[in-house]
Phi, psi and omega in degrees: 000128186283147171258111173258156169252144181250094187188158171248001181281130186288317184305319182292321178297314171308306187308311185289329180291322178294338178290343174083014187237004191279131180250341183175181181223138171247145180219169173203172180307321182294322176290327178290318176301323178300326180277354181082011189266120183213161186082140182308311178298320180288326177288318180296317178302314178296325170297317179302314176302317176302316174301319175297325185282316185287326180068287191253008186261154173294138179237110178287118176247120187271128173292157184256329185291159175230008172252159184304312183299323183293318186286321180297316182288319177293317186302320180292317179303315183290323181296333183281349179297316185194145184295349175274355177289133171245122187276131190266113187241136180285157183271081172229170183308302175302326181296327176290331177288326181286327170301315189288321177302313180295316175305314183290337177265001184074017175267129188286152179218151172240112180278118190252168186056054174269119177235013183202147176304321179302320180295314179304319182287328181285322176301314182301313176302329184266002167096024177288140176280330178229142161241139182245084171292132190265094179303299189301324185291323174292316174295332170305331174250034167060043171241128178291102177296339182290332176296323181295303181312316176300314184293322174293324179302316179301308182301317183287329174291318174306319185244008177055050177282136178282344179299136187265149187263105174259104177289121184247179174050047180288138183247340190198160179297332173301324172305311184295308180300319171307313172304315188286326177283332178280332180112027178289140177292320181215149173242131175243121199213151170300156187299312186306327177284322175297313193293333182290336179295344180285332198274142162198141184298328177295331175289318172310314176299312179304312184297317178294324178292315173309317187287324180293316179290316179300331176290327183284346176269354187285000000 
């Protein structure tokens, strides 16, 4: 399973990269705004910097427009930044048309805001490289997001779609573990949830004991 970090914070991206397990980055307008990034030139330059930090990983860059023409124009500008850019397109009617356009042009895409298996199926048919089901937002309305991952996995396996399932809106380490058990291809997560996978009290206790025993041998 690939590990993406869901942020526009450069320090967090560098920390994840230094950990040695980072496969990519996802961002969105909200995350950009959180870092104080605004204006077209600043946003494009920020994406370029992220690509330079991650080097070999896919970087999802989201369009802001909601019409076909707007998405095509923005998507082509984003794709021109760096070969590792994946254009992030919303799951709307014009977005599906844009997915097909970019697929035919050889520009990779990530279809975002997926909340049903039907949406994922349509995106895959249109040629999306990734679909992003939002687990946490489903959990927020008392719907089990993991069931959606399972449904998409079955459909994609049935018809051998190359589209990868990118589990988004990750809220906890258990989301990551459950996605791995079900067979999500990618999780995109805040850095904190990834780092929390490292923690276990028995590891801390065992290390403390090893250190104490080593001091006795000195």
